[in-house]
Structures are given as C-alpha cells and as structure tokens.
C-alpha positions in Angstrom: 11.9 6.0 -1.9 12.3 4.0 1.1 11.4 0.1 1.1 9.0 0.7 3.2 6.9 3.8 1.1 7.5 1.5 -1.6 6.0 -1.4 0.3 3.0 0.8 1.7 1.8 1.3 -1.4 1.8 -2.2 -2.4 5.2 -2.6 -4.5 5.9 -6.0 -6.4 9.6 -7.4 -6.1 10.8 -8.7 -9.6 13.6 -10.9 -10.3 15.4 -12.0 -12.9 14.4 -15.6 -12.5 11.2 -14.7 -14.3 10.5 -16.0 -18.1 10.0 -13.3 -20.8 8.2 -10.9 -21.0 9.3 -10.3 -17.9 12.7 -11.3 -18.4 12.6 -8.4 -21.1 11.4 -6.3 -18.6 13.9 -6.8 -16.7 16.9 -6.5 -19.1 15.3 -2.9 -19.9 15.5 -1.7 -16.7 18.8 -3.0 -15.9 20.5 -2.1 -19.4 18.4 1.9 -18.1 20.5 1.4 -14.7 23.7 0.9 -16.0 23.5 3.9 -18.1 22.7 6.5 -15.9 19.0 6.5 -17.3 16.3 8.5 -14.8 12.9 7.2 -17.3 12.5 4.5 -20.0 10.1 5.8 -22.1 8.1 2.9 -23.9 6.6 2.5 -27.5 8.1 0.6 -31.1 11.4 0.8 -29.7 12.5 1.7 -26.4 14.4 4.9 -25.5 15.8 6.6 -22.4 16.4 10.1 -20.8 19.4 10.6 -19.7 20.8 13.9 -17.9 17.2 15.2 -19.6 17.9 14.5 -23.3 16.5 11.1 -25.2 18.3 8.3 -26.3 17.8 5.3 -27.8 17.8 2.3 -25.1 18.1 -1.5 -26.0 17.1 -3.1 -28.8 14.1 -5.2 -28.5 12.2 -6.5 -31.3 8.6 -4.9 -32.1 7.2 -8.6 -30.6 9.2 -8.5 -27.7 8.2 -4.7 -26.9 4.3 -5.4 -27.1 5.3 -8.1 -24.8 7.0 -5.5 -22.4 4.0 -3.4 -23.4 1.8 -5.7 -21.9 3.7 -6.7 -19.1 4.0 -2.7 -17.8 0.6 -2.5 -18.4 -0.6 -4.9 -15.6 1.9 -3.9 -13.1 0.7 -1.7 -9.8 1.8 1.9 -9.6 5.0 1.5 -7.6 6.9 -1.7 -8.2 10.3 -2.3 -6.0 13.3 -4.0 -8.5 16.0 -6.7 -7.9 18.8 -6.0 -10.4 21.3 -9.5 -10.9 24.1 -7.4 -9.2 22.4 -6.8 -6.3 21.4 -3.1 -7.2 17.7 -2.1 -6.0 15.4 0.6 -7.4 12.2 1.4 -6.8 9.6 1.8 -10.4 7.3 4.6 -10.3 5.2 3.2 -13.6 2.6 5.7 -15.9 1.5 4.3 -18.6 4.4 4.0 -21.7 6.9 5.6 -18.9 8.8 4.6 -16.4 10.8 6.1 -13.5 13.9 4.7 -12.0 13.7 5.8 -8.4 17.4 5.2 -6.9 17.9 4.0 -3.3 19.9 6.1 -2.0 22.4 5.2 0.2 23.7 8.5 1.2 22.3 11.0 3.6 20.5 14.1 1.4 21.5 17.5 3.1 21.0 20.5 1.9 24.5 20.7 0.9 23.4 18.5 -2.1 21.5 20.9 -4.1 24.1 23.7 -4.5 22.1 26.2 -3.1 22.8 29.8 -2.6 24.5 30.2 0.9 21.6 32.6 1.8 19.0 30.6 0.8 20.6 27.6 2.8 20.5 29.5 6.1 17.3 30.4 5.8 16.0 26.9 4.7 18.1 25.5 7.6 16.4 28.1 9.9 12.8 27.6 8.5 13.1 23.4 9.6 14.7 24.5 13.2 11.6 26.7 13.8 8.9 24.4 12.1 6.0 26.2 12.2 6.0 26.3 8.5 5.3 25.4 5.7 7.7 25.3 2.1 6.8 25.1 -1.3 9.0 23.0 -3.4 7.6 23.8 -7.1 9.3 23.1 -9.7 8.3 21.3 -13.9 7.7 17.3 -14.7 12.1 15.9 -13.9 12.9 19.0 -11.9 14.0 16.6 -8.6 11.6 18.9 -6.7 11.2 15.5 -4.7 14.4 15.5 -3.8 14.6 18.6 -3.2 12.3 18.8 -0.6 13.2 15.5 1.2 17.1 17.0 1.3 15.0 20.4 3.7 13.8 17.2 5.8 16.5 15.3 6.7 18.4 18.6 8.1 15.9 17.1 11.1 16.1 13.7 12.8 14.6 11.7 9.9 12.8 9.3 12.1 11.0 12.4 13.3 9.5 12.4 10.0 6.5 11.3 7.9 5.2 10.9 4.3 1.7 11.8 4.7 -1.6 10.9 1.9 -4.3 13.5 2.2 -5.6 10.5 4.8 -2.5 11.1 7.0 -3.5 15.1 7.2 -6.7 14.6 7.9 -5.7 13.3 11.5 -2.3 14.7 11.4 -2.7 15.8 15.1 -2.2 11.8 16.0 0.9 11.7 14.0 4.2 11.0 15.7 5.7 13.6 13.9 7.9 16.4 14.1 7.5 17.5 10.0 5.9 16.1 7.4 6.6 15.8 3.4 3.3 16.3 1.0 4.3 14.7 -2.1 1.7 16.9 -3.8 -1.2 19.5 -3.5 -3.5 18.2 -4.8 -6.9 19.8 -4.2 -8.0 22.2 -1.5 -8.6 20.0 1.3 -5.2 19.0 1.2 -3.7 22.5 1.0 -5.7 23.4 3.8 -4.7 20.5 5.8 -1.0 21.9 4.9 -1.0 25.1 6.3 -3.6 23.9 9.4 -0.4 21.5 10.3 2.2 23.9 9.8 0.4 26.9 11.8 0.2 24.7 14.9 4.1 23.6 14.7 4.8 20.7 12.2 7.8 21.8 9.5 5.3 21.0 6.1 7.5 20.5 3.2 5.0 20.0 0.0 5.8 19.6 -3.4 3.4 20.8 -6.0 4.1 21.6 -10.4 5.1 24.9 -10.9 7.0 26.5 -13.6 8.7 29.3 -11.2 7.9 30.2 -7.9 5.1 32.8 -8.5 3.3 30.2 -10.1 3.5 27.9 -7.6 2.1 30.5 -4.5 -0.4 31.7 -7.1 -1.6 27.7 -7.2 -1.4 27.7 -3.4 -3.6 30.6 -3.4 -5.9 29.3 -5.5 -6.4 26.2 -3.4 -6.2 27.3 0.2 -8.7 29.2 2.7 -7.0 33.1 2.8 -6.8 33.2 6.6 -4.2 30.1 6.0 -1.9 31.4 3.8 0.2 32.7 6.6 2.0 29.6 7.4 3.6 29.4 4.1 7.0 30.6 5.0 9.0 29.8 1.4 9.1 28.8 -2.0 11.6 27.5 -3.7 11.0 26.4 -7.6 14.0 24.9 -9.6 14.7 23.5 -13.5 17.0 21.3 -14.0 19.8 21.8 -16.5 23.2 20.3 -18.1 25.9 20.0 -15.7 29.4 20.4 -16.7 31.5 17.0 -16.1 33.9 17.5 -13.1 36.8 15.5 -14.5 37.3 17.5 -18.5 37.1 20.4 -20.1 36.3 19.4 -23.5 35.5 15.7 -23.0 36.0 12.5 -22.0 35.5 9.0 -20.9 33.3 10.1 -18.0 31.0 12.1 -19.6 31.5 10.2 -23.4 32.7 13.4 -24.9 30.1 15.9 -24.3 31.5 17.9 -21.3 28.3 17.7 -19.6 27.7 15.0 -16.7 24.7 15.1 -15.0 22.5 18.0 -14.0 22.2 21.0 -11.4 19.3 23.0 -10.2 18.7 26.7 -11.0 16.7 28.0 -8.0 14.2 30.6 -7.8 13.1 31.7 -4.3 10.5 33.2 -2.7 10.2 34.0 1.8 7.8 36.0 3.6 8.0 39.2 5.2 5.6 40.6 7.4 2.0 39.9 5.3 3.4 38.8 1.7 6.2 37.6 -0.2 9.2 38.7 -2.1 11.7 37.3 -4.2 14.8 36.9 -3.0 16.2 34.8 -5.5 16.2 34.6 -9.0 16.9 32.1 -11.9 19.1 34.5 -13.7 21.1 35.1 -10.1 21.0 31.4 -9.5 22.7 30.8 -12.9 25.0 33.4 -13.3 26.1 32.4 -9.7 26.7 29.0 -10.4 28.2 29.8 -14.2 30.8 31.6 -11.6 31.3 28.9 -9.9 32.1 26.1 -12.9 28.7 24.4 -12.2 27.4 24.8 -15.7 27.8 27.3 -18.7 25.7 29.9 -20.0 24.9 27.9 -23.6 22.6 25.6 -20.7 21.1 28.1 -19.3 19.5 30.1 -22.1 
C-alpha cells in the first residue's frame, strides 16, 4: 500500500526511539519482517505467519506481551512503520492480528502472478479496452489485493484511483481511467462499481470467496440484474507453497524445507454473450504449475 493511501487513512508513523511498550512492539515488528512474516498473531506468545504457516515469534514475557496488546488496541487501523535499518512497512491492525504490508519497490504486472498465458492475454485486453468490471476473489490471505493491483499496473498508474464507496458516489468526476475497489461490501458499492464499468472505466474489485462461482454468486446477490453485463471476468485464487528455486531437497535459503514463498492457483470465469463460462479451473492450473516446477502435488492436494 502506498504512503499516500496510508496517509489518507490516518496512519501514524512509529520509530524505534520510543519507550516500552512501544519499543517491544517495534522489536516484534522488526523481527517478523526479517523472518519474512506476513502477519503477527498476538496472544500470551507472539506467533508469525510465514509462507502460510504459523511459527513461534519473538519471545517476550507475558507482562511485555500484555503491554504490546494494550499498545496495539490504541493504534489506528493502518500504521506506517519505519524500521531501524530504514525499511518501511504499512501495518494493518485487526484486533490481535497485524498484517505486514511491504511497500513494494518493484513494478507489479501480470507477469508477477504466474498466470496461464491465455488468462494473462485476456486480462491485458480487458485492461486496454476498459468498460469492464474484473472481480478478484479469494479467502483470507490469498493475495487477492496484490493480484488486483498487478492488473491495474498494466495501465498508467497515475491514471488509477483507489476508490472507497464515497468516491464511487461521484465516480464521473474522478480523473482516472481505472478504479480499484478493495472490497465490494454492499449492494450500493456493487451497483456503483458496475455503473462505472459500463460507462467506460476499468474497475477492478475484490471480494471474499473460495472460488470463482462463489464470487459471481456473491455479486449477483448484491447488484441490480441490469448492471451484471458489466462483469467481464472473475479471477479466484488460493495460495500454495512454492518450491525453492535454488534446491530440490533443502538448503539454507528455504531452511531445509524445499519450499520458499507461495504461488497462486487460479480459477477463471469469462464472459461469453449473456453469461460466464469456466475458462480455467483450479485443477488445470495446479497441473500446469506442477509441470513448470513451481509447486508439487502434495502442496496442491
């Protein structure tokens, strides 16, 4: 998430110069970052989510953890964090879970998503033609927002706008060719997103669903039927362990596991006439990625 977006959500900047419990919180975040964690789970002991697995985090006393928990409860929903070595993160705070959002310095694009070539070509064509809603779905921690941003990166990022519901209420006035709606939360948001798409904007929205058909059903349950032709494609994904690119049985990079990072398995529905058809199933995508050596059968089971 960009610093501009973080600032717009009222982010607070933290430094390591603070006293306890702020200092313990900063130690926890730094340790999680350097261990490659995506989330910190608070409790009597801290746990990190690394490559989808929960592992033990930095050991602090119960008293120190209680102080960290109180500190976290007083934070805004989004916090900008600067580490002692200069790295910067955005932290999304949700009760006892803290998500680490690395400020990416590389350019996202469809080539970062390991998409089936036909899916990538279709998404690129939709992005260029605009006048469409693309729905990106997944369960928790499925990378759906990263996938949505990668699609929008096919356009000039200066002509892209992240739109909350209040922005959608006046989408005609927005100086943007493409809109990102990070969650279709209600019927009004769904209708406005589809209206903007039908009137010439590329709209990429995310929703929580386990598969593409579930995401389509969720949109149908929210939106006015007359607006549904604006939906051009549904991309659902889930993450599985990625094979380490430097070994076959284990090395220092992957800590002997043979796995490093995660890769997305995708399912795709595309519009044909008045309806949507399945263009790519999870099983087909899994077989292709196993053949390419990105993952293995056990990880995809």
